[in-house]
N, CA, C and O atoms as a Tinker XYZ file with bonds, in Angstrom:
   456  protein
     1  N      0.374000   -1.041000    0.147000    73     2
     2  CA     0.141000   -0.354000    0.400000    64     1     3
     3  C      0.835000    0.900000    0.287000    63     2     4     5
     4  O      1.852000    1.116000    0.947000    81     3
     5  N      0.244000    1.916000   -0.677000    73     3     6
     6  CA     1.349000    3.364000   -1.214000    64     5     7
     7  C      0.559000    4.658000   -0.550000    63     6     8     9
     8  O     -0.520000    4.975000   -1.051000    81     7
     9  N      1.080000    5.407000    0.565000    73     7    10
    10  CA     0.599000    6.576000    0.630000    64     9    11
    11  C      1.158000    7.495000   -0.413000    63    10    12    13
    12  O      2.321000    7.413000   -0.808000    81    11
    13  N      0.080000    8.582000   -0.949000    73    11    14
    14  CA     0.878000    9.607000   -1.653000    64    13    15
    15  C      0.407000   10.634000   -1.257000    63    14    16    17
    16  O     -0.787000   10.930000   -1.297000    81    15
    17  N      1.449000   11.405000   -0.755000    73    15    18
    18  CA     2.071000   12.394000    0.337000    64    17    19
    19  C      1.535000   14.033000   -1.053000    63    18    20    21
    20  O      1.684000   14.066000   -2.275000    81    19
    21  N      1.048000   14.904000   -0.274000    73    19    22
    22  CA     0.979000   16.539000   -1.739000    64    21    23
    23  C      0.752000   17.507000   -0.970000    63    22    24    25
    24  O      0.005000   17.210000   -0.038000    81    23
    25  N      1.038000   18.353000   -0.988000    73    23    26
    26  CA     0.565000   19.527000   -0.217000    64    25    27
    27  C     -1.062000   19.690000   -1.060000    63    26    28    29
    28  O     -1.526000   19.314000   -2.137000    81    27
    29  N     -1.642000   20.603000    0.332000    73    27    30
    30  CA    -3.288000   20.893000   -0.186000    64    29    31
    31  C     -3.581000   22.206000    0.959000    63    30    32    33
    32  O     -4.766000   22.520000    1.070000    81    31
    33  N     -2.814000   22.794000    1.604000    73    31    34
    34  CA    -3.365000   24.085000    2.371000    64    33    35
    35  C     -3.182000   25.115000    1.737000    63    34    36    37
    36  O     -2.112000   25.376000    1.186000    81    35
    37  N     -4.120000   25.797000    1.722000    73    35    38
    38  CA    -3.300000   27.183000    1.076000    64    37    39
    39  C     -4.624000   28.032000    1.356000    63    38    40    41
    40  O     -5.655000   27.375000    1.502000    81    39
    41  N     -4.724000   29.759000    1.467000    73    39    42
    42  CA    -5.716000   30.396000    1.568000    64    41    43
    43  C     -6.264000   30.440000    0.228000    63    42    44    45
    44  O     -7.436000   30.794000    0.107000    81    43
    45  N     -5.630000   30.151000   -0.731000    73    43    46
    46  CA    -6.557000   30.641000   -2.119000    64    45    47
    47  C     -7.417000   29.206000   -2.600000    63    46    48    49
    48  O     -7.011000   28.083000   -2.902000    81    47
    49  N     -8.638000   29.736000   -2.529000    73    47    50
    50  CA    -9.901000   27.716000   -3.082000    64    49    51
    51  C     -9.186000   27.053000   -4.314000    63    50    52    53
    52  O     -9.287000   25.837000   -4.477000    81    51
    53  N     -8.250000   28.070000   -5.445000    73    51    54
    54  CA    -8.306000   27.852000   -6.357000    64    53    55
    55  C     -7.037000   26.804000   -6.636000    63    54    56    57
    56  O     -6.957000   25.912000   -7.481000    81    55
    57  N     -5.843000   27.331000   -5.385000    73    55    58
    58  CA    -5.084000   26.419000   -5.478000    64    57    59
    59  C     -5.239000   25.078000   -4.547000    63    58    60    61
    60  O     -4.629000   24.121000   -5.023000    81    59
    61  N     -5.841000   24.844000   -3.477000    73    59    62
    62  CA    -6.447000   23.966000   -3.023000    64    61    63
    63  C     -7.099000   23.089000   -3.803000    63    62    64    65
    64  O     -7.139000   21.886000   -3.542000    81    63
    65  N     -7.927000   23.878000   -5.304000    73    63    66
    66  CA    -8.414000   22.669000   -5.841000    64    65    67
    67  C     -8.046000   22.416000   -6.674000    63    66    68    69
    68  O     -8.903000   21.638000   -7.093000    81    67
    69  N     -7.112000   22.476000   -7.575000    73    67    70
    70  CA    -5.627000   22.525000   -8.087000    64    69    71
    71  C     -4.716000   21.317000   -7.886000    63    70    72    73
    72  O     -4.317000   20.587000   -8.794000    81    71
    73  N     -4.404000   21.181000   -6.445000    73    71    74
    74  CA    -3.697000   20.610000   -5.665000    64    73    75
    75  C     -4.494000   19.188000   -5.572000    63    74    76    77
    76  O     -4.004000   18.126000   -5.956000    81    75
    77  N     -5.909000   19.341000   -4.955000    73    75    78
    78  CA    -6.773000   18.044000   -5.520000    64    77    79
    79  C     -6.975000   17.624000   -6.774000    63    78    80    81
    80  O     -7.517000   16.537000   -6.972000    81    79
    81  N     -6.692000   18.181000   -7.484000    73    79    82
    82  CA    -6.757000   17.538000   -9.229000    64    81    83
    83  C     -5.669000   16.822000   -9.363000    63    82    84    85
    84  O     -5.689000   15.643000   -9.718000    81    83
    85  N     -4.848000   17.333000   -9.148000    73    83    86
    86  CA    -3.246000   16.817000   -8.874000    64    85    87
    87  C     -3.059000   15.699000   -8.270000    63    86    88    89
    88  O     -2.173000   14.885000   -8.527000    81    87
    89  N     -3.874000   15.618000   -7.457000    73    87    90
    90  CA    -3.484000   14.077000   -6.297000    64    89    91
    91  C     -4.261000   13.338000   -7.169000    63    90    92    93
    92  O     -3.734000   12.549000   -7.953000    81    91
    93  N     -5.987000   13.583000   -7.095000    73    91    94
    94  CA    -6.799000   12.949000   -7.753000    64    93    95
    95  C     -6.006000   11.795000   -9.222000    63    94    96    97
    96  O     -6.037000   10.578000   -9.402000    81    95
    97  N     -5.309000   13.060000  -10.087000    73    95    98
    98  CA    -4.729000   12.592000  -11.504000    64    97    99
    99  C     -3.575000   11.259000  -10.883000    63    98   100   101
   100  O     -3.597000   10.069000  -11.195000    81    99
   101  N     -2.682000   11.924000   -9.982000    73    99   102
   102  CA    -1.968000   10.652000   -9.788000    64   101   103
   103  C     -2.617000    9.570000   -9.252000    63   102   104   105
   104  O     -2.247000    8.498000   -9.729000    81   103
   105  N     -3.631000    9.502000   -8.251000    73   103   106
   106  CA    -3.797000    8.316000   -7.620000    64   105   107
   107  C     -4.421000    7.673000   -8.724000    63   106   108   109
   108  O     -3.883000    6.591000   -8.963000    81   107
   109  N     -5.413000    7.968000   -9.518000    73   107   110
   110  CA    -5.669000    7.115000  -10.395000    64   109   111
   111  C     -5.390000    6.807000  -11.762000    63   110   112   113
   112  O     -6.215000    6.398000  -12.579000    81   111
   113  N     -3.417000    7.167000  -12.086000    73   111   114
   114  CA    -2.582000    6.499000  -12.672000    64   113   115
   115  C     -1.853000    5.504000  -12.003000    63   114   116   117
   116  O     -1.234000    4.641000  -12.625000    81   115
   117  N     -1.890000    5.578000  -10.524000    73   115   118
   118  CA    -1.051000    4.518000   -9.847000    64   117   119
   119  C     -1.992000    3.528000   -9.618000    63   118   120   121
   120  O     -1.714000    2.381000   -9.268000    81   119
   121  N     -3.090000    3.960000   -9.814000    73   119   122
   122  CA    -4.162000    2.681000   -9.521000    64   121   123
   123  C     -4.872000    1.668000  -10.687000    63   122   124   125
   124  O     -5.593000    0.670000  -10.708000    81   123
   125  N     -4.165000    2.619000  -11.685000    73   123   126
   126  CA    -4.426000    1.996000  -13.228000    64   125   127
   127  C     -3.526000    1.010000  -13.694000    63   126   128   129
   128  O     -3.537000    0.315000  -14.710000    81   127
   129  N     -2.562000    1.114000  -12.520000    73   127   130
   130  CA    -1.001000    0.602000  -13.065000    64   129   131
   131  C     -0.698000   -0.229000  -11.875000    63   130   132   133
   132  O      0.289000   -0.433000  -11.169000    81   131
   133  N     -2.071000   -0.674000  -11.932000    73   131   134
   134  CA    -1.949000   -1.778000  -10.211000    64   133   135
   135  C     -1.634000   -1.468000   -9.024000    63   134   136   137
   136  O     -1.803000   -2.255000   -8.093000    81   135
   137  N     -1.086000   -0.172000   -8.864000    73   135   138
   138  CA    -0.910000   -0.133000   -7.264000    64   137   139
   139  C     -1.957000    0.198000   -6.041000    63   138   140   141
   140  O     -2.967000    0.723000   -6.508000    81   139
   141  N     -2.013000    0.051000   -4.658000    73   139   142
   142  CA    -2.643000    0.040000   -4.089000    64   141   143
   143  C     -2.334000    1.342000   -3.480000    63   142   144   145
   144  O     -1.141000    1.356000   -3.177000    81   143
   145  N     -2.967000    2.517000   -3.156000    73   143   146
   146  CA    -2.663000    3.711000   -2.789000    64   145   147
   147  C     -3.705000    4.674000   -2.295000    63   146   148   149
   148  O     -4.736000    4.949000   -2.909000    81   147
   149  N     -3.395000    5.093000   -1.296000    73   147   150
   150  CA    -4.012000    5.999000   -0.422000    64   149   151
   151  C     -3.782000    7.508000   -0.289000    63   150   152   153
   152  O     -2.932000    7.842000    0.536000    81   151
   153  N     -4.451000    8.531000   -1.019000    73   151   154
   154  CA    -4.089000    9.585000   -0.853000    64   153   155
   155  C     -5.400000   10.560000    0.156000    63   154   156   157
   156  O     -6.624000   10.682000    0.122000    81   155
   157  N     -4.355000   11.050000    0.921000    73   155   158
   158  CA    -5.180000   11.767000    1.993000    64   157   159
   159  C     -6.188000   13.225000    1.560000    63   158   160   161
   160  O     -7.117000   13.703000    2.209000    81   159
   161  N     -5.520000   13.765000    0.023000    73   159   162
   162  CA    -6.212000   14.494000   -0.453000    64   161   163
   163  C     -6.986000   14.133000   -1.336000    63   162   164   165
   164  O     -7.906000   14.941000   -1.464000    81   163
   165  N     -7.049000   13.163000   -2.107000    73   163   166
   166  CA    -8.068000   12.227000   -3.271000    64   165   167
   167  C     -9.026000   11.879000   -2.119000    63   166   168   169
   168  O    -10.221000   11.849000   -2.414000    81   167
   169  N     -8.644000   11.589000   -0.744000    73   167   170
   170  CA    -9.898000   10.817000   -0.257000    64   169   171
   171  C    -10.559000   11.405000    0.671000    63   170   172   173
   172  O    -11.584000   10.922000    1.150000    81   171
   173  N     -9.810000   13.044000    1.204000    73   171   174
   174  CA   -10.722000   13.875000    1.996000    64   173   175
   175  C    -10.860000   15.204000    1.862000    63   174   176   177
   176  O    -11.206000   15.883000    2.830000    81   175
   177  N    -10.550000   15.882000    0.363000    73   175   178
   178  CA   -10.883000   17.082000    0.126000    64   177   179
   179  C    -12.580000   17.029000    0.283000    63   178   180   181
   180  O    -12.898000   17.919000    1.072000    81   179
   181  N    -13.527000   16.441000   -0.099000    73   179   182
   182  CA   -15.097000   16.489000   -0.251000    64   181   183
   183  C    -15.550000   16.481000    1.418000    63   182   184   185
   184  O    -16.649000   16.799000    1.872000    81   183
   185  N    -14.054000   15.901000    2.349000    73   183   186
   186  CA   -14.880000   16.424000    3.561000    64   185   187
   187  C    -14.557000   17.517000    3.894000    63   186   188   189
   188  O    -15.241000   18.160000    4.690000    81   187
   189  N    -13.255000   18.058000    3.276000    73   187   190
   190  CA   -13.077000   19.347000    4.037000    64   189   191
   191  C    -13.949000   20.774000    3.331000    63   190   192   193
   192  O    -14.217000   21.877000    3.807000    81   191
   193  N    -14.252000   20.074000    1.837000    73   191   194
   194  CA   -15.806000   20.902000    1.612000    64   193   195
   195  C    -16.915000   21.297000    2.225000    63   194   196   197
   196  O    -17.630000   22.295000    2.141000    81   195
   197  N    -16.925000   19.810000    3.192000    73   195   198
   198  CA   -18.285000   19.871000    4.094000    64   197   199
   199  C    -17.863000   20.353000    5.859000    63   198   200   201
   200  O    -18.271000   19.829000    6.896000    81   199
   201  N    -17.067000   21.336000    5.714000    73   199   202
   202  CA   -16.770000   22.020000    6.833000    64   201   203
   203  C    -15.384000   21.479000    7.639000    63   202   204   205
   204  O    -14.598000   22.276000    8.151000    81   203
   205  N    -15.185000   19.949000    7.685000    73   203   206
   206  CA   -13.468000   19.655000    8.183000    64   205   207
   207  C    -12.717000   20.562000    7.583000    63   206   208   209
   208  O    -12.738000   21.200000    6.531000    81   207
   209  N    -11.622000   20.390000    9.119000    73   207   210
   210  CA   -10.444000   21.647000    8.168000    64   209   211
   211  C     -9.898000   20.888000    7.455000    63   210   212   213
   212  O     -9.922000   19.660000    7.375000    81   211
   213  N     -9.319000   21.757000    6.849000    73   211   214
   214  CA    -8.188000   21.654000    5.538000    64   213   215
   215  C     -6.589000   21.309000    6.179000    63   214   216   217
   216  O     -5.754000   20.864000    5.392000    81   215
   217  N     -6.215000   21.531000    7.617000    73   215   218
   218  CA    -5.223000   21.649000    7.838000    64   217   219
   219  C     -4.437000   20.638000    8.735000    63   218   220   221
   220  O     -5.191000   19.967000    9.439000    81   219
   221  N     -3.233000   20.391000    8.869000    73   219   222
   222  CA    -2.367000   19.020000    9.039000    64   221   223
   223  C     -2.798000   18.938000   10.569000    63   222   224   225
   224  O     -2.706000   17.810000   11.054000    81   223
   225  N     -3.156000   19.732000   11.227000    73   223   226
   226  CA    -3.231000   19.582000   12.786000    64   225   227
   227  C     -4.512000   18.454000   13.059000    63   226   228   229
   228  O     -4.593000   17.424000   13.728000    81   227
   229  N     -5.655000   19.366000   12.002000    73   227   230
   230  CA    -6.801000   18.394000   12.090000    64   229   231
   231  C     -6.491000   16.648000   11.819000    63   230   232   233
   232  O     -6.666000   15.845000   12.735000    81   231
   233  N     -6.158000   16.346000   10.856000    73   231   234
   234  CA    -5.768000   15.294000    9.775000    64   233   235
   235  C     -4.388000   14.328000   10.512000    63   234   236   237
   236  O     -4.078000   13.240000   10.028000    81   235
   237  N     -3.751000   14.844000   11.568000    73   235   238
   238  CA    -2.402000   14.224000   11.482000    64   237   239
   239  C     -2.674000   12.847000   12.240000    63   238   240   241
   240  O     -2.093000   11.857000   11.795000    81   239
   241  N     -3.550000   12.692000   13.401000    73   239   242
   242  CA    -3.613000   11.407000   13.815000    64   241   243
   243  C     -4.560000   10.684000   13.051000    63   242   244   245
   244  O     -4.383000    9.513000   13.390000    81   243
   245  N     -5.477000   10.725000   12.200000    73   243   246
   246  CA    -5.908000   10.153000   11.197000    64   245   247
   247  C     -5.092000    9.614000   10.084000    63   246   248   249
   248  O     -5.190000    8.441000    9.722000    81   247
   249  N     -3.888000   10.891000    9.277000    73   247   250
   250  CA    -2.963000   10.226000    8.497000    64   249   251
   251  C     -1.849000    9.388000    9.007000    63   250   252   253
   252  O     -1.214000    8.494000    8.448000    81   251
   253  N     -1.763000    9.888000   10.202000    73   251   254
   254  CA    -0.589000    8.434000   11.134000    64   253   255
   255  C     -1.072000    7.557000   10.853000    63   254   256   257
   256  O     -0.705000    6.825000    9.933000    81   255
   257  N     -2.102000    7.372000   11.620000    73   255   258
   258  CA    -2.929000    5.894000   11.537000    64   257   259
   259  C     -2.755000    4.759000    9.774000    63   258   260   261
   260  O     -2.436000    3.634000    9.388000    81   259
   261  N     -3.224000    6.060000    9.287000    73   259   262
   262  CA    -2.898000    5.710000    7.606000    64   261   263
   263  C     -1.435000    5.244000    7.261000    63   262   264   265
   264  O     -1.454000    4.235000    6.557000    81   263
   265  N     -0.362000    5.630000    7.516000    73   263   266
   266  CA     0.582000    5.961000    7.213000    64   265   267
   267  C      1.312000    4.644000    8.031000    63   266   268   269
   268  O      2.205000    3.991000    7.491000    81   267
   269  N      0.882000    4.391000    9.205000    73   267   270
   270  CA     1.340000    2.612000    9.656000    64   269   271
   271  C      0.696000    1.601000    9.000000    63   270   272   273
   272  O      1.362000    0.633000    8.636000    81   271
   273  N     -0.299000    1.640000    8.815000    73   271   274
   274  CA    -0.859000    0.928000    7.285000    64   273   275
   275  C     -0.295000    0.945000    5.991000    63   274   276   277
   276  O     -0.716000    0.272000    5.050000    81   275
   277  N      0.670000    1.729000    5.954000    73   275   278
   278  CA     1.283000    1.946000    4.765000    64   277   279
   279  C      2.865000    1.002000    4.669000    63   278   280   281
   280  O      3.617000    0.589000    5.552000    81   279
   281  N      2.916000    0.906000    2.939000    73   279   282
   282  CA     4.382000    0.228000    3.153000    64   281   283
   283  C      5.593000    1.116000    2.458000    63   282   284   285
   284  O      6.773000    0.996000    2.788000    81   283
   285  N      5.112000    2.022000    1.446000    73   283   286
   286  CA     5.515000    3.466000    1.036000    64   285   287
   287  C      5.376000    4.370000    1.451000    63   286   288   289
   288  O      4.494000    4.185000    2.290000    81   287
   289  N      5.824000    5.958000    1.479000    73   287   290
   290  CA     5.437000    6.847000    0.842000    64   289   291
   291  C      5.792000    7.608000   -0.176000    63   290   292   293
   292  O      6.969000    7.969000   -0.175000    81   291
   293  N      5.096000    7.967000   -1.070000    73   291   294
   294  CA     5.488000    8.636000   -2.132000    64   293   295
   295  C      5.031000   10.313000   -1.986000    63   294   296   297
   296  O      3.953000   10.568000   -1.448000    81   295
   297  N      5.748000   11.220000   -2.399000    73   295   298
   298  CA     5.434000   12.458000   -2.629000    64   297   299
   299  C      5.327000   13.328000   -3.897000    63   298   300   301
   300  O      6.374000   13.597000   -4.485000    81   299
   301  N      4.180000   13.782000   -4.359000    73   299   302
   302  CA     4.032000   13.887000   -5.243000    64   301   303
   303  C      4.697000   15.733000   -5.199000    63   302   304   305
   304  O      4.174000   16.626000   -4.533000    81   303
   305  N      5.715000   15.866000   -5.936000    73   303   306
   306  CA     6.132000   17.168000   -6.123000    64   305   307
   307  C      5.476000   18.435000   -6.727000    63   306   308   309
   308  O      6.052000   19.009000   -7.651000    81   307
   309  N      4.232000   18.923000   -6.221000    73   307   310
   310  CA     3.430000   19.696000   -6.915000    64   309   311
   311  C      4.457000   20.666000   -6.174000    63   310   312   313
   312  O      5.191000   20.394000   -5.223000    81   311
   313  N      4.255000   22.362000   -7.146000    73   311   314
   314  CA     4.695000   23.529000   -6.430000    64   313   315
   315  C      3.949000   23.793000   -4.382000    63   314   316   317
   316  O      2.823000   23.622000   -3.913000    81   315
   317  N      5.121000   24.199000   -3.821000    73   315   318
   318  CA     4.833000   24.216000   -2.398000    64   317   319
   319  C      4.968000   22.670000   -1.715000    63   318   320   321
   320  O      4.140000   22.596000   -0.807000    81   319
   321  N      5.500000   21.800000   -1.808000    73   319   322
   322  CA     5.182000   20.829000   -1.600000    64   321   323
   323  C      6.742000   20.532000   -0.038000    63   322   324   325
   324  O      6.675000   19.979000    1.059000    81   323
   325  N      7.643000   21.075000   -0.608000    73   323   326
   326  CA     8.489000   21.560000    0.162000    64   325   327
   327  C      8.345000   22.302000    1.996000    63   326   328   329
   328  O      8.774000   22.158000    3.141000    81   327
   329  N      7.512000   23.042000    1.237000    73   327   330
   330  CA     7.371000   23.966000    2.415000    64   329   331
   331  C      5.881000   23.299000    3.125000    63   330   332   333
   332  O      5.689000   23.661000    4.285000    81   331
   333  N      5.026000   22.539000    2.633000    73   331   334
   334  CA     4.337000   22.086000    2.982000    64   333   335
   335  C      4.357000   21.145000    4.870000    63   334   336   337
   336  O      5.218000   20.313000    5.154000    81   335
   337  N      3.273000   21.556000    5.811000    73   335   338
   338  CA     3.564000   21.284000    7.216000    64   337   339
   339  C      3.144000   19.866000    7.045000    63   338   340   341
   340  O      3.568000   19.030000    7.843000    81   339
   341  N      2.406000   19.547000    6.145000    73   339   342
   342  CA     1.636000   17.910000    6.603000    64   341   343
   343  C      2.620000   17.120000    5.507000    63   342   344   345
   344  O      2.481000   15.902000    5.619000    81   343
   345  N      3.504000   17.477000    4.555000    73   343   346
   346  CA     3.900000   16.973000    4.087000    64   345   347
   347  C      5.337000   16.455000    4.537000    63   346   348   349
   348  O      5.900000   15.397000    4.258000    81   347
   349  N      5.728000   17.458000    5.267000    73   347   350
   350  CA     7.066000   17.900000    6.072000    64   349   351
   351  C      6.708000   16.654000    6.986000    63   350   352   353
   352  O      7.331000   15.594000    6.921000    81   351
   353  N      5.937000   16.821000    7.609000    73   351   354
   354  CA     5.453000   15.350000    8.775000    64   353   355
   355  C      5.126000   14.278000    8.504000    63   354   356   357
   356  O      5.448000   13.301000    9.179000    81   355
   357  N      4.266000   14.214000    7.236000    73   355   358
   358  CA     4.456000   12.724000    6.811000    64   357   359
   359  C      5.477000   12.118000    6.644000    63   358   360   361
   360  O      5.723000   11.040000    7.185000    81   359
   361  N      6.405000   12.861000    5.686000    73   359   362
   362  CA     7.707000   12.453000    5.642000    64   361   363
   363  C      8.174000   11.676000    6.720000    63   362   364   365
   364  O      8.316000   10.460000    6.596000    81   363
   365  N      8.453000   12.344000    7.890000    73   363   366
   366  CA     8.858000   12.350000    9.024000    64   365   367
   367  C      8.431000   11.374000    9.959000    63   366   368   369
   368  O      9.143000   10.873000   10.829000    81   367
   369  N      7.249000   11.128000    9.743000    73   367   370
   370  CA     6.547000    9.573000   10.283000    64   369   371
   371  C      6.863000    8.693000    9.637000    63   370   372   373
   372  O      6.994000    7.721000   10.382000    81   371
   373  N      7.108000    8.400000    8.475000    73   371   374
   374  CA     7.449000    7.904000    6.934000    64   373   375
   375  C      8.507000    7.063000    7.720000    63   374   376   377
   376  O      8.419000    5.862000    7.977000    81   375
   377  N      9.538000    7.925000    8.060000    73   375   378
   378  CA    11.058000    7.405000    7.776000    64   377   379
   379  C     10.740000    6.745000    9.300000    63   378   380   381
   380  O     10.862000    5.521000    9.365000    81   379
   381  N     10.418000    7.326000   10.297000    73   379   382
   382  CA    10.280000    7.093000   12.173000    64   381   383
   383  C      9.757000    5.550000   11.560000    63   382   384   385
   384  O     10.339000    4.577000   12.038000    81   383
   385  N      8.877000    5.341000   10.712000    73   383   386
   386  CA     8.202000    3.444000   10.586000    64   385   387
   387  C      9.041000    2.690000   10.203000    63   386   388   389
   388  O      9.075000    1.548000   10.662000    81   387
   389  N     10.076000    3.174000    9.127000    73   387   390
   390  CA    10.983000    2.758000    8.509000    64   389   391
   391  C     10.539000    2.146000    7.132000    63   390   392   393
   392  O     10.833000    1.110000    6.536000    81   391
   393  N      9.677000    3.249000    6.859000    73   391   394
   394  CA     9.240000    3.314000    5.276000    64   393   395
   395  C      9.841000    4.069000    4.115000    63   394   396   397
   396  O     10.051000    5.270000    4.285000    81   395
   397  N     10.186000    3.442000    2.801000    73   395   398
   398  CA    10.501000    3.965000    2.082000    64   397   399
   399  C      9.896000    5.520000    1.591000    63   398   400   401
   400  O      8.724000    5.889000    1.514000    81   399
   401  N     10.944000    6.141000    1.346000    73   399   402
   402  CA    10.254000    7.962000    0.538000    64   401   403
   403  C     10.858000    7.981000   -1.179000    63   402   404   405
   404  O     11.942000    7.722000   -1.701000    81   403
   405  N     10.120000    8.228000   -1.454000    73   403   406
   406  CA    10.019000    8.405000   -2.858000    64   405   407
   407  C      9.644000    9.938000   -3.284000    63   406   408   409
   408  O      8.745000   10.536000   -2.692000    81   407
   409  N     10.074000   10.285000   -3.899000    73   407   410
   410  CA     9.548000   11.756000   -4.854000    64   409   411
   411  C      9.208000   11.356000   -6.318000    63   410   412   413
   412  O      9.913000   10.606000   -6.993000    81   411
   413  N      8.087000   11.918000   -6.726000    73   411   414
   414  CA     7.485000   11.438000   -7.588000    64   413   415
   415  C      7.656000   13.497000   -8.747000    63   414   416   417
   416  O      6.810000   14.282000   -9.174000    81   415
   417  N      8.009000   13.492000   -8.749000    73   415   418
   418  CA     8.737000   14.619000   -9.286000    64   417   419
   419  C      8.264000   15.419000  -10.356000    63   418   420   421
   420  O      8.438000   16.638000  -10.375000    81   419
   421  N      7.705000   14.827000  -11.202000    73   419   422
   422  CA     6.699000   15.070000  -12.522000    64   421   423
   423  C      5.861000   13.822000  -13.313000    63   422   424   425
   424  O      5.973000   12.597000  -13.333000    81   423
   425  N      5.038000   14.726000  -13.897000    73   423   426
   426  CA     3.967000   13.280000  -14.398000    64   425   427
   427  C      4.926000   12.632000  -15.377000    63   426   428   429
   428  O      5.502000   13.214000  -16.297000    81   427
   429  N      5.024000   11.284000  -15.040000    73   427   430
   430  CA     5.476000   10.321000  -15.732000    64   429   431
   431  C      6.873000   10.261000  -15.183000    63   430   432   433
   432  O      7.090000    9.172000  -15.715000    81   431
   433  N      7.621000   10.433000  -14.773000    73   431   434
   434  CA     9.430000   10.457000  -13.903000    64   433   435
   435  C      8.849000    9.807000  -13.140000    63   434   436   437
   436  O      7.761000    9.869000  -12.569000    81   435
   437  N     10.075000    8.840000  -13.182000    73   435   438
   438  CA    10.239000    7.763000  -12.506000    64   437   439
   439  C     10.435000    8.028000  -10.935000    63   438   440   441
   440  O     11.539000    8.532000  -11.143000    81   439
   441  N     10.318000    8.113000   -9.647000    73   439   442
   442  CA    10.402000    7.463000   -8.627000    64   441   443
   443  C     11.780000    7.736000   -8.126000    63   442   444   445
   444  O     12.573000    6.940000   -8.629000    81   443
   445  N     12.355000    8.601000   -7.294000    73   443   446
   446  CA    13.689000    8.851000   -6.746000    64   445   447
   447  C     13.818000    8.465000   -5.030000    63   446   448   449
   448  O     13.261000    9.076000   -4.117000    81   447
   449  N     14.570000    7.471000   -4.932000    73   447   450
   450  CA    14.710000    7.542000   -3.161000    64   449   451
   451  C     15.497000    9.530000   -2.762000    63   450   452   453
   452  O     16.341000   10.346000   -3.133000    81   451
   453  N     14.605000    9.335000   -1.966000    73   451   454
   454  CA    15.198000   10.515000   -0.876000    64   453   455
   455  C     15.563000   10.332000    0.514000    63   454   456
   456  O     15.978000   11.285000    1.174000    81   455
């Protein structure tokens, strides 16, 4: 099971929507390729639109529990991923669990260990 981390939070709703769309696109491609994947953004954006917070603090316990069930972390390197509090925390958690961490730098790019 792969955990697909990607940035989400931003004051601009258009940026949040674009990040959601990118996460959905990548998740769909990974599933089509036969991977089992969990994307907190693809799976939770609709909930944030229904009033749940979209910040890391609200989702931290949930995402930590999901990471514990995964075999690897893939970071979708959208603009802002390096500044994302959530992505940084997900990387720290994954490494503490001994999970491999990979960077998905661009559409169709091979994954590189980080």
